[in-house]
C-alpha positions in Angstrom: 22.1 0.1 -19.0 21.5 -1.5 -15.6 22.6 -0.4 -12.2 24.5 -2.9 -10.2 24.9 -3.0 -6.4 28.2 -3.9 -4.8 29.4 -4.4 -1.1 32.7 -4.1 0.3 34.1 -7.0 2.1 36.5 -4.9 4.2 34.3 -2.0 5.4 30.8 -3.1 4.5 30.1 -0.1 2.4 27.3 -0.6 -0.1 27.1 1.5 -3.3 25.4 1.1 -6.7 27.3 1.6 -10.0 25.7 2.3 -13.4 27.3 -0.1 -15.9 27.1 -1.5 -19.1 25.9 -5.2 -19.3 29.1 -6.2 -21.1 31.2 -4.2 -18.6 33.5 -6.2 -16.2 32.4 -6.3 -12.5 34.2 -3.9 -10.1 36.8 -5.4 -7.8 37.7 -2.4 -5.4 35.7 -0.4 -2.9 35.0 3.2 -4.2 35.1 4.5 -0.5 38.1 7.0 0.1 40.8 5.1 1.9 39.5 1.6 1.8 40.1 -0.1 -1.5 38.9 -3.3 -0.1 37.5 -6.0 -2.6 33.9 -5.9 -3.4 31.4 -8.5 -4.4 28.2 -7.9 -6.6 24.9 -8.1 -5.0 22.0 -10.0 -6.2 19.2 -7.4 -6.4 15.4 -7.2 -7.2 16.0 -4.8 -9.9 13.6 -2.1 -11.0 10.1 -2.4 -12.3 9.4 -1.7 -16.0 6.9 1.0 -16.7 5.4 1.5 -20.2 3.8 4.6 -20.9 2.0 5.9 -23.9 -0.7 4.7 -26.4 -0.6 1.1 -27.4 1.0 -0.6 -24.6 -2.2 -1.4 -22.7 -4.6 -1.7 -25.4 -6.4 -4.5 -23.7 -6.3 -3.0 -20.2 -8.2 0.2 -21.3 -11.5 -1.0 -23.0 -13.7 1.2 -24.9 -16.9 2.8 -23.7 -19.0 0.1 -25.9 -17.1 -2.6 -24.3 -17.8 -1.3 -20.6 -21.4 -0.8 -21.6 -21.8 -4.3 -22.8 -20.0 -5.9 -19.8 -22.2 -3.9 -17.3 -25.5 -5.1 -19.2 -24.1 -8.7 -19.1 -23.3 -8.5 -15.4 -27.0 -7.3 -14.7 -28.4 -9.9 -16.7 -26.5 -12.6 -14.8 -27.5 -11.1 -11.4 -31.1 -11.0 -12.4 -30.9 -14.8 -13.4 -29.4 -15.6 -9.9 -31.9 -13.5 -8.1 -34.9 -15.4 -10.0 -33.2 -18.8 -9.0 -32.9 -17.8 -5.4 -36.7 -16.9 -5.3 -37.7 -20.1 -6.9 -35.6 -22.0 -4.6 -37.2 -20.3 -1.7 -40.7 -20.9 -2.9 -39.9 -24.5 -3.6 -38.5 -25.3 -0.3 -41.5 -23.6 1.4 -44.0 -25.7 -0.5 -42.0 -28.8 0.4 -41.9 -28.0 4.0 -45.8 -27.4 3.9 -46.4 -30.8 2.3 -44.0 -32.7 5.0 -45.9 -31.0 7.9 -49.4 -32.2 6.3 -48.2 -35.7 6.0 -46.6 -36.0 9.3 
């Protein structure tokens, strides 16, 4: 059952009420001596938290998956390092050739 927030138009008192979804909205303030009309407020609600096995099966990967992921990231970083070194040596040789021809 959800918790609804209300605000009194007369005294400004704000309160929460635990009600069924099918229950009628409250109309009167619960503050002693007020009894003014209330309106239901729009609220952000509460977050939903799932606990236990099976809810986040894709979030908590196995050790073998984590090892394969690390190996894959190492291979891709080695390839990028090799490309950088190759690019630097090519640019150095190009600049030498330009200096000779100039």
